[in-house]
N, C-alpha and C positions, 0 to 999 in steps of 0.2 A: 137966872144968872149963871154963867158958866164959870166954874171953879177950876176946870181941868185945862191943861195945856192942849193946843191943837194936836191932832193925831199926826204922826210922822208921814202918813200917806198924803197929806195936804201940803207938802213942801213944793216950792216953785221948781220949774225945770232947771236942769244943770246942763250946760253945753260942754261936750267933749269932742275932741278931734280923734278920728279913727281912720285907719287906712284900710280900704276895701279894694281888692283887685288892683293894688298898686297906686290907688288914688286916695289922697287925703280928703276927708269930708268932715263936717261938723254935724253933730246930732244933739238935739235938745230933748232930754227926757227927764221926768221926775225921778228923784233918787230911788224910789221904790222900784221903778222899772229898770234902772241901772243895776240895782241889787239882784233883781230877778234874772236879768240877762247874765250877769256874772256867775250866779249860782248855776244856771243851766249850762253855761260854757264849762264850768268846772265839772259838773255831773257828766257831761259828754266828752270830757277830756280834750277840750278845744280851747285855743286862745279866744278871747272875746271877739277879736277882729274876724276870726274864721267863722264863728257862729253868725255874726252880723252879716258877713259876706254870703253865707248860705241863705239867710232870710232875704237879703237883698236880691239875690239871683232869682228866688221864687217870686218876689215882688215884681221884678222887671218882666217876668214871663206872664204875669196876669194880663187879662184883656184890658183892664182899666187900672193900671197900677197906682196905688196911693203913694203919698210921700213916705220916705223911709221911716221917720219917727212913728207915723201911724201904723205902718206895716209891722214894726217891732212890737208895738203895744198890742195889736190884734193877734200877732203870732203868739205872744206870751199868754194872752187870755185864752186863746184856742188850746194851747198846750195845757194850761191849768184845768180847763173844762173837759179835756179829752178823757174818756174812760181809761182807767188804769189797766 
């Protein structure tokens, strides 16, 4: 029997609109990923849209680019796993 509330990392995706390179787009990410992106943007001294734009530019340059939400999740995980 589970007495504990679900972990916050199991929240459903949240859709947000963001402007990248002058174009509005919608991105659906779980709140945990939004929080991680916002924290990284703050740490880098960038607006959230600028960080997402940089990740999007790298995604588009890939040989077989994933969708943007997947690219953001993978970028965040790779950054978290990178040696300090």
